[in-house]
N, C-alpha and C positions, 0 to 999 in steps of 0.2 A: 298471610303475609303481611303489614300494616303497610302504611304507606302516609308519609308526613307530607299535607299539603300547605301550602300557604297561598294567601289570597289578600293581595293588597285591597287597605281598607276605602281607595277610591274606589276600586270596583264593587265592592259592595254599598258604597249608598247612591251612586249613580246606578239606574234602571237600564240595564244592556238593550237593544232593539237586538227582535226574535234572528238578526239574517250574522249576529256579531258572538263569539263564544267569549266564554273567561276563561283568561289563560293560567294553566295550574302548574305549578314550578312542582318538579317531585325534589324534598330537600334531604329528605332519608327514601334509601328504599330497602328492602332484606332486611329489618331489625325486627323482631318476633319480641314482643315484650310479655310472658307470664310469672305467676306468683305460684311459688312452691315452698312451702318450709320445711327446710330440708337440717341438719346437721352433721356435723364434717366428725371423721372418726382420729383417731392418735393416725391411723396410717393413711389417710387421707381417702379414706370410702365412705361415702356421701349415703347419710342415713336418711331414710320417712319413715319416721313415726305416726303420723295424722292420721290413717287407715284405722277403723276401728277393729278389723281382724286380722292387720297381719304388719309387718316391717319388711318395707323394705330399702337392701342395700345394694346400692350400685357402684363397684368394685371399677378403678379406672386402669389398675395395674393389670389388671388380667382382662377387664373389659367382658363382666360380668353384671347381670342384673340375678341377684336371689333373695328371694321370698322366705321370711321366715314368721311361723305363727304367735299371735301375741300371745295368746294365754295358753288355752288348750288346743289342743286339733282335734277339728273336727269337719263337718260338711262343711257350712260356711267358710270355715277359713282357705281347705284347698279348692271351694270353688272363686274365691278371690284371687287367692297366685294362680289358679288358671284361666281366670279372664284378665288379667292381665299379662301374665306373655303370651296369651292366644291373640291378645287386642295389641300388643308389642309386635309378635312374629306377623299377626296380618299389617301393620305398621310400615314392617320391611328392616324393623329395628333389631329383631334378634335372629339369629340365624333358626333354620327350621327343625333342624334336627339339632339340634342342643337343649331342646327346654328335656329335663328331665330330674327324678330326685335328687335333693342334697346329699352332702352326710352329714347333718345335724335332722334330727327326725323331724318330720311335717313341715321340709323347706323345699322348693322348688328355687332351679336355676336356669338360667338363658344363656347363651353369649352374642355377645352385642355384635351388630356387623362391623369392618371394617370401611370406612368410606375415605377417600382419596378428597371431594370438591366439599366436606362438612366434616366439623367435629361431631364425631359417634358417641359422645357422651352429653354435650349439650341437645344435642338430639334425645337421647335416649330420657333426658330428665323432662325436655318441651312434651313427648310422650307420654310419659310416666304423669306429667300434670295434667293433661286433657285426660286421662283415665279418668284420673281422682274425681276432674270435673262432672263425667258421668256417674262415680260412684254415688257423691253427693244426696241423691234422691233415699240409695240403700240405706247408708249410714244415719242421714236422718230419720226414717221411718224405723229400724229396728232400733237404734235410741229411744224416739220418742213411745214406741210400744215399750220398752225395758221400763224408761218412766211410766205409764200408764199399769202396767203389773204391779211396782213398787205403790204408786200410789193408791192401787187398787186393795191391798195388806194392812198398808200404815192407815190409812184414812179410809173403813170404805161407805159407802154411799145407804141409806136408808134402808135398802130391801138387802143387800147384807150384812146387815149389821142386826143385832138385840136388842129388845125392849128394852134389857135392863137397865145399858148405858155401866159405867164407869163401877167395876167391880169392885169392892171394898177389900184390900188386904186382913186375911183376919191371921191372928197368933198359928193357929194346929188348924188346918184344913185337910180333910182327906179323913181316911178310919184304919188306917196304921199310924201308930204310935208311938216313936220312937221311943218316948224315956219313962215309960215304967215298969217295971218289973221281969213282966211277958213279952219281951218286945218280942218282935216277930225275928229280929237279923240277929237277936242278940246272937251268940257263939257263932257263925256262921250257916244257921240253921234254920230255916221253917218251923214253928211250934205253933200249930192249928187245934 
C-alpha cells in the first residue's frame, strides 16, 4: 500500500526541536500503482503477452486466468505456467482446486476467487504484475544466453575459428560434377 504524504515547506526549512514531531497528513491511502503491459481483445479479455515463454489471458466474464504456450510446448513453458498459477494460488487469488489443464494443448487455467471488498480482476492484474517482476531475472538470463549462442555461431572468437579466414567462392567445388556426360545423378541412378 502506498501512502502519499504532504509536508509543508516551512516545516522543512526550519529545524525541528527534538521534542516536537513533524505533522504528517495522509492525502491518499489505499492507492496502489503498478505497471503492466497488456492488451484488450474484442470480447474484453485482458492479454499479457510480455513473457518470453507464455501468454497470459485474464477473462473477466468467466473470472479465469488462462496461460498458453507462446511457441512450442516444453518444460520451460509448463514451468512458467505452473509458477504463475501457484503464485496466484499462494496469494489467495486463484481457487486451490481450480488449477487444471485447459481445452487447448499446453494451456493451464485457474478460477479467480470472488471478493466482496476488492475488485478481483484488478487484484489479479496486480499479482500478475508482481509475478512478472519476479520473472525478470529469468527472462533476461535466458535471452542473454540465447544472444551469446547466436553471437558464438555468427561471429566466433579466435579459439573457435580457422586460420584460413574467409574461404572464397568457386564455380566448381567437390568431386561430384553435374554437367558432364557421366553425371552420377543422371537418369536417377548411381553409375560408379
